[in-house]
C-alpha positions as CSV (number, residue, x, y, z in Angstrom):
1,M,-6.4,6.9,-4.8
2,F,-5.6,6.6,-1.2
3,G,-2.9,6.8,1.2
4,I,-1.4,9.3,3.7
5,V,1.6,10.8,1.7
6,R,0.8,13.7,-0.5
7,P,2.9,15.8,-2.9
8,C,3.5,19.5,-1.7
9,R,4.0,20.7,-5.3
10,H,4.6,24.1,-4.5
11,R,7.6,22.9,-2.6
12,L,8.8,20.0,-4.3
13,G,9.9,22.0,-7.4
14,E,10.0,20.9,-11.1
15,S,12.7,17.9,-10.5
16,L,11.3,16.4,-7.4
17,A,7.7,16.6,-8.8
18,S,8.8,14.8,-12.0
19,Q,10.3,12.0,-9.8
20,W,7.2,11.8,-7.7
21,M,5.1,11.1,-10.9
22,A,7.8,8.8,-12.4
23,H,7.2,6.4,-9.4
24,L,3.5,7.0,-9.3
25,C,2.9,6.4,-13.0
26,G,5.5,3.4,-12.8
27,L,3.3,1.9,-9.9
28,C,0.1,2.1,-12.1
29,L,1.7,0.7,-15.4
30,A,3.3,-2.0,-13.1
31,L,-0.2,-3.0,-12.1
32,R,-1.6,-3.0,-15.7
33,K,1.5,-5.1,-17.0
34,D,1.5,-7.7,-14.2
35,H,-2.2,-7.9,-13.2
36,G,-4.4,-6.2,-15.9
37,Q,-6.0,-3.1,-16.7
38,F,-8.7,-3.2,-13.8
39,A,-5.7,-3.6,-11.0
40,R,-4.8,0.1,-11.9
41,I,-7.7,1.1,-9.5
42,V,-5.6,0.2,-6.6
43,T,-2.7,2.8,-7.6
44,N,-2.1,4.6,-4.3
45,Y,0.4,7.3,-2.7
46,D,1.6,5.2,-0.1
47,G,2.6,2.1,-2.2
48,L,4.9,4.3,-4.3
49,L,7.2,4.6,-1.3
50,I,8.4,1.0,-2.1
51,S,9.6,2.2,-5.6
52,V,11.2,5.1,-4.2
53,L,12.9,3.4,-1.6
54,T,14.2,0.8,-4.0
55,E,15.4,3.2,-6.4
56,A,17.2,5.2,-3.7
57,Q,19.4,2.4,-2.6
58,A,20.1,0.8,-5.9
59,E,23.1,1.4,-8.0
60,R,22.2,3.5,-11.2
61,G,21.4,0.6,-13.8
62,G,20.8,-2.2,-11.1
63,A,18.3,-4.7,-11.3
64,G,16.0,-3.1,-8.5
65,A,15.2,0.1,-10.3
66,G,15.3,2.1,-13.6
67,R,13.3,4.4,-15.7
68,R,11.7,3.9,-19.3
69,T,9.6,6.0,-21.3
70,A,6.1,5.7,-21.2
71,G,3.6,6.6,-24.0
72,P,0.6,9.1,-23.7
73,C,-1.8,9.0,-20.9
74,P,-4.9,11.0,-20.5
75,L,-3.8,11.6,-16.8
76,R,-0.8,13.3,-18.0
77,G,-2.4,15.4,-20.5
78,M,-1.6,12.6,-23.4
79,R,2.1,13.5,-22.7
80,T,4.9,10.9,-22.8
81,A,6.9,10.6,-19.4
82,S,9.9,9.0,-18.1
83,V,8.4,6.4,-15.4
84,A,10.0,4.1,-12.8
85,H,10.1,0.3,-13.8
86,G,11.7,-2.8,-12.4
87,E,11.4,-4.8,-9.2
88,G,10.9,-1.8,-7.1
89,A,7.7,-1.0,-9.0
90,R,6.7,-4.5,-9.1
91,L,7.1,-4.8,-5.4
92,A,4.9,-1.5,-4.9
93,A,2.2,-3.2,-7.2
94,A,2.1,-6.4,-5.3
95,V,2.0,-4.6,-1.8
96,S,-0.6,-2.1,-3.2
97,L,-3.0,-5.0,-4.3
98,V,-2.9,-6.8,-0.9
99,L,-3.4,-3.5,1.0
100,A,-6.2,-2.5,-1.3
101,S,-7.9,-5.9,-0.8
102,A,-7.7,-5.4,3.0
103,K,-9.3,-2.0,2.7
104,V,-12.1,-3.6,0.8
105,R,-12.6,-6.3,3.5
106,D,-12.7,-3.7,6.0
107,H,-15.3,-1.7,4.2
108,V,-17.4,-4.9,3.8
109,A,-17.1,-5.6,7.3
110,D,-18.2,-2.3,8.5
111,G,-21.1,-2.4,5.8
112,D,-20.1,1.0,4.2
113,G,-22.3,2.5,1.7
114,L,-23.5,0.0,-1.1
115,L,-21.2,-2.7,0.6
116,A,-24.2,-3.2,3.2
117,R,-26.1,-4.9,0.4
118,R,-25.2,-8.6,0.4
119,P,-24.9,-9.0,-3.5
120,V,-22.4,-6.1,-3.6
121,A,-20.6,-7.3,-0.5
122,L,-20.3,-10.8,-2.0
123,A,-18.8,-9.3,-5.4
124,A,-16.5,-7.0,-3.3
125,R,-15.2,-10.1,-1.5
126,R,-14.4,-11.8,-4.6
127,I,-12.6,-9.0,-6.1
128,A,-10.7,-8.6,-2.8
129,G,-9.7,-12.4,-3.0
130,G,-8.4,-12.0,-6.7
131,W,-6.3,-9.1,-5.5
132,D,-4.9,-11.3,-2.7
133,A,-3.8,-13.9,-5.3
134,A,-2.4,-11.4,-7.7
135,G,-0.3,-9.8,-4.9
136,A,0.8,-13.2,-3.9
137,R,2.0,-13.9,-7.4
138,G,3.6,-10.5,-8.0
139,G,5.4,-10.6,-4.6
140,G,6.8,-14.0,-5.6
141,A,8.3,-12.7,-8.9
142,V,10.5,-10.5,-6.7
143,G,11.2,-12.8,-3.8
144,F,8.6,-11.3,-1.3
145,D,6.1,-13.6,0.3
146,T,2.9,-11.6,0.9
147,A,1.7,-14.0,3.4
148,V,3.1,-11.5,6.0
149,L,0.6,-8.9,4.8
150,V,-2.4,-11.5,4.6
151,D,-1.8,-12.9,8.1
152,A,-1.4,-9.2,9.6
153,V,-5.0,-8.4,8.0
154,D,-6.5,-11.7,9.3
155,R,-5.2,-11.0,12.9
156,Q,-6.5,-7.6,12.7
157,G,-10.2,-8.4,13.2
158,G,-9.4,-10.8,16.1
159,I,-7.2,-8.1,18.0
160,E,-9.8,-5.4,17.6
161,A,-12.5,-7.9,18.9
162,L,-10.4,-8.1,22.1
163,A,-9.5,-4.7,22.7
164,G,-11.2,-2.4,24.8
165,P,-10.8,0.3,27.5
166,G,-7.4,0.2,28.6
167,T,-6.0,-1.6,25.9
168,P,-2.5,-0.1,24.4
169,L,-3.1,1.4,21.1
170,L,0.1,-0.2,20.1
171,T,-1.5,-3.4,20.4
172,V,-4.2,-2.5,17.9
173,T,-1.6,-0.9,15.4
174,E,0.8,-4.1,15.6
175,P,-0.3,-5.9,12.5
176,T,-0.2,-2.7,10.3
177,E,3.2,-2.1,11.8
178,T,4.3,-5.7,11.0
179,A,3.1,-5.4,7.4
180,T,4.7,-2.4,6.4
181,A,8.1,-3.2,8.2
182,A,8.2,-6.2,6.0
183,A,7.5,-4.3,2.6
184,F,9.8,-1.6,3.6
185,A,12.6,-4.1,4.4
186,H,12.4,-6.1,1.4
187,T,13.5,-3.0,-0.8
188,A,17.2,-3.5,0.8
189,Y,17.2,-6.8,-0.7
190,L,15.9,-6.0,-4.1
191,A,18.7,-3.2,-4.1
192,G,21.3,-5.3,-3.1
193,R,21.8,-3.5,0.3
194,P,20.7,-6.2,2.9
195,H,22.5,-4.2,5.6
196,N,19.7,-1.7,5.3
197,A,16.8,-4.1,6.0
198,A,17.1,-3.4,9.7
199,P,16.6,0.3,9.8
200,L,14.2,0.2,6.8
201,A,12.0,-2.5,9.0
202,E,11.9,0.1,11.7
203,A,11.0,2.9,9.4
204,G,8.2,0.9,8.0
205,R,6.9,-0.2,11.5
206,L,6.6,3.4,12.5
207,F,5.2,4.4,9.3
208,G,2.5,1.7,9.5
209,R,1.7,2.8,13.1
210,L,1.3,6.4,11.8
211,A,-1.0,5.4,8.9
212,H,-3.0,3.3,11.1
213,L,-3.6,6.1,13.8
214,L,-4.3,8.7,11.0
215,D,-6.7,6.7,9.3
216,A,-8.4,6.2,12.8
217,V,-8.5,9.9,13.4
218,E,-9.9,10.6,10.2
219,D,-12.8,8.1,10.4
220,R,-13.7,8.9,14.0
221,E,-16.7,10.9,13.7
222,A,-18.1,9.0,10.8
223,D,-17.6,5.6,12.8
224,A,-19.3,7.1,15.7
225,A,-22.2,8.3,13.6
226,C,-22.7,4.7,12.4
227,G,-21.6,2.9,15.2
228,A,-18.5,1.2,13.4
229,W,-15.5,0.3,15.6
230,N,-12.7,2.7,15.9
231,P,-9.4,2.0,17.7
232,L,-9.5,5.4,19.6
233,T,-12.8,5.1,20.7
234,A,-12.7,1.4,21.8
235,T,-9.7,1.8,23.8
């Protein structure tokens, strides 16, 4: 499980906590349904925001969102639950796969842990490639071209290689901003609210910036210890 968003359970209350779990479980089950059991490993906190945004904009009963009753799950204490499903959950699944692929590639490039071993790194790259392909299929099914996400990941390395003291941090965060802006904006089209696309793109851009910078802050000491690249140190 990864992402910067966390549920504050003692403030959410029972109703909002149930809604949170509905979207989290919905994302997990959409990954299983569309991409297989192993894909559930990429379920993440930030990805469920795509499902939340779609449902928040959609008319009740619209194609972009909905709820269904899911069967028992060990993570829910073997209880059934009402979970989100529909195009919002499927878009969230596609985006999660591509973002997880990017995270794996990043760890491989840094040689983190077991990924410093060549056979493990090769296996991780194959898994990441499969997730990219699955994300593309899932995104295409709901009218979203994940190429914008893949392009952002591909450009990130080149931007980091050219960055140095004095390089604006926003130059480094731009690919992440572009990717999250596209994903947030597409929820407006799924919900039949195309006029929401521009403000949602801006919200997504700023969310991507925040996520990138918080990740850099969290990793700064570890990156310094092992000599890995970090945007805060580099710039």
